[in-house]
C-alpha positions, 0 to 999 in steps of 0.5 A: 325275571330280568332274562325273561323280560329281556327275551320278551322285549327282543321278541316284541321288537322282532314282531314290530320289524316283521310287521312294519316292513311289509307295510311298505309293500302294501302302501304301493298302488296296483297297476291292474284292475280287480278283473286282472288280479282275480283272473291270473289263469284266464285264457289269452285268447277270446273264446269263440264259444262265449263271443260268437255273436253279440247276443251271447256277450250280453247274457247275464252268465257271460257278463263278468267273463266279458268284463275280464276279457275286455279289461285284458284287451284294454291292458294289452294282455290279449288280442287277435293280433301278434302285438296287442295294443296296451290302451291303458298305457295312454288312457289311464284307469287310475287317478293321476297327480300329473297331466296326461294329455290323452283322455282317460278311460272314464272320459272315453266311456262317457263321451262315447256312451251314445254312439252306435256300434259303427260310430264307436268302432270308427272312434277307436280305429279312426279318431278325429284330430291329427294327434290321435289319428297318428297315435291310432294308426295301424291299430287293428281290432275285430268287431268282437274285440271292440264290443268287449272293450266297450263293455269294459269301459261302460262298466268302468265309467260309472265307477270312475278312476281308481283313486290313489291309495294314501301314503301311510308310511309317515303315520306308521313311522310315528306309531313306531316311534311311540311304541319305541318310546313306550318300550324304552321307558318301561324297560328302564323303569320296570324291567331293566333288561338292558345292561347300560341305561344310557341305551334306553336314555338315547332311544327315549330322547331320539324317539321323543324328539323325532316324534315331537318334531313330526307332531309340530310339523303336522300341526303347522300344516293343518288347514294348509294346502301347499303343493295342492295340484288337482287335475281340472275337468278340462286339461288346461295348461298355463305352460301353453297359454301363459308361457309359450303363447305369452297370453297376459294373465289378466286377459283371462282373469280380467277382474283381478285389477278391479275386484276382490276375486281374480275370477274364473274366465267364462267359456266365451273368453276361451272361444275368443281363440278356440272358435278357430283353434280346434286341434291342439298339438298335445291333446288333439280335439278332445279337450277343446271339444269339451269347451264347445260341449259346455257352451252348447249344453249351457252347463258350467264347467266345474273347475276345481279351486286351487287357492282358497283362504279361510272364511275369516280372512279378507283378501282383495286382488284389487288391493294387491294387483291394482293398487299394489302393482304386484306381479301374479307370480309373486304369490302364485309362483312360476305359473308359466311353467305349470301344466297343472296349476298348483298352490306354490306357497302355503298362504299362511299368515306368517307368509303374508306378514313377512311380505307386508313387513318388507314390501315398499308402497308406491307412496308418492304416486298414489293420491290416497296416501297423500290425503290420509298419511300426512305425517309419513309424507312429512318424514319423507320430505325431510329425509327422515325416511326414504320409503314406506312399508306396507306395515307402516300403513296398517298392513300388520294390523289384525283388523286389516284382514280379520274384521 
């Protein structure tokens, strides 16, 4: 009985290892779209039979084949020239967590949707703006290739960028620890296949301890968004504006000193500079044109909020920036070094309280404190204390933030 149970456990462990190792392979994202994955034996040249004229490329029977050819052209896997251009190397088809200054394939599809054939070809071969025109110099595409790329992008546009697959390795590790804990426990109590019980005890302690640590970490992180860094609809870089050009934060977020919210600047604020500055060094004219398009269409830009506190928390920028004279970087981090703005801290209650317990108040220069905190003024005057912390004026009182 003990031998058979031991064989059973060893077999079970072998199955676990064989199952979990391949999961590492499946957790990675694929670099090619479905069309290319399904068409591994497709021809590297465009069939004259299917692409001899525009009418044939628009028939229902050839539509799927044309999408395959268009995708292969876009990824530089085929083409009429000796060295096909890989458009996807600059114009991403997948969602990225980093800033790509070039327009994505989906952005190109939507921005060029209303162009006729000649204008579309001109956009691909001779784009406006110094940067893009230099990048596209020397690219050669036939009229048929341009048509196939357009069909591929038109199909890709409504679907949007391919989302990145979630990383499930941490979850699989936790499940592995749970199974390991259960196996070691049942073996020690029932099967007793291991000669030395200390081995089972060590496995139980390690799996239980590590698993508990993971549960605690995930519970603490619940509802928090540290390092959240979405790519915005207009690729705005704080490195360029706040860093290189040294624009003051409150020039754009001009309500931070007097209002609860720092505010998102309107397009009119952007136009103060970008009425004249129309060609950027990194993104060319494409991103700046979005500003003018939003103003002309009178449709607001749907910015993605990065820093968000729960609804049951009161926070005022006026209190911290106006009265407290805090620098923006103390809460938002080194924004001047961020191309993509990210949440630098976890904005947890503990993080706020740590600051309130160590932050000194500008007590003597603010008339509000002299009118309402006479006892603290008396203690300062007799030398009993030399400064006042936020904690001493109610900064750690629950009702200050939760009322």
